[in-house]
C-alpha positions in Angstrom: 46.4 59.6 -29.2 43.3 58.9 -27.4 41.0 55.8 -29.2 37.4 55.5 -27.8 35.6 52.3 -28.2 31.9 51.6 -27.4 31.3 48.1 -26.7 27.8 46.8 -26.0 28.9 43.2 -25.0 30.0 42.7 -21.6 32.4 39.4 -22.1 34.1 40.9 -25.2 34.4 44.3 -22.9 36.0 41.8 -20.2 38.4 40.5 -22.5 39.5 43.5 -23.6 40.1 44.8 -20.4 42.5 41.5 -19.6 43.9 42.2 -23.0 44.7 45.3 -22.5 46.3 44.5 -18.7 48.9 41.6 -20.4 49.9 44.1 -22.7 52.7 46.5 -22.1 52.1 48.5 -24.7 48.9 48.6 -26.8 49.6 49.2 -30.2 47.0 50.0 -32.7 48.0 46.9 -34.8 47.5 44.7 -31.2 44.1 46.2 -30.9 43.2 45.9 -34.5 44.3 42.3 -34.4 42.4 41.7 -31.1 39.4 43.1 -32.8 39.4 41.0 -35.7 40.0 37.9 -33.7 35.9 38.3 -32.9 35.5 38.3 -36.7 36.7 34.9 -38.0 34.0 32.8 -38.6 35.0 29.1 -38.0 32.7 26.2 -39.7 31.1 23.9 -37.1 32.1 20.4 -37.7 29.6 17.6 -37.0 28.1 14.4 -38.3 24.5 14.4 -40.0 22.2 11.5 -38.6 19.4 10.2 -40.3 16.4 11.3 -37.7 14.2 8.1 -38.9 17.3 5.9 -37.9 17.7 7.5 -34.4 14.2 8.3 -33.5 11.6 6.1 -31.9 7.8 6.5 -31.1 6.9 6.7 -27.5 3.9 4.6 -26.9 2.1 5.0 -23.2 -1.6 4.4 -22.2 -3.5 7.5 -21.2 -3.8 7.3 -17.3 -5.9 10.0 -16.0 -4.4 9.9 -12.3 -1.2 11.1 -13.9 -2.3 14.4 -15.5 -3.7 15.8 -12.1 -0.5 17.6 -11.2 0.3 19.2 -14.7 -1.2 22.6 -15.1 -2.0 24.1 -18.3 -0.5 27.6 -19.6 -1.9 30.0 -21.8 0.7 32.2 -23.2 -0.3 35.1 -24.9 3.3 36.1 -26.3 5.4 33.1 -26.5 8.8 34.9 -27.4 8.3 37.2 -24.5 7.8 34.4 -22.2 10.6 32.8 -23.2 12.6 36.1 -23.3 12.0 36.4 -19.5 12.5 32.8 -18.7 16.1 32.9 -20.1 16.8 36.1 -18.4 15.6 34.3 -15.2 18.0 31.6 -15.7 21.0 33.9 -15.6 
């Protein structure tokens, strides 16, 4: 029997390769359990905090000497700009 999988996520693809290497015999049940392990949704547990209690106002005097080194950017497509920045950081 031959099973063909198309995996678009390189992380999942690498995990599947490791899974297959570790198994002596890959059965449909084992493969099904592996695939289903990505579909489990676990709730993120965190404490909710009151933003008014934990925030503060920053007050500074305007100093024109501080802004000479700052360049203003005009970005036409902010989504593309952020997308490109994220690609560069990888």
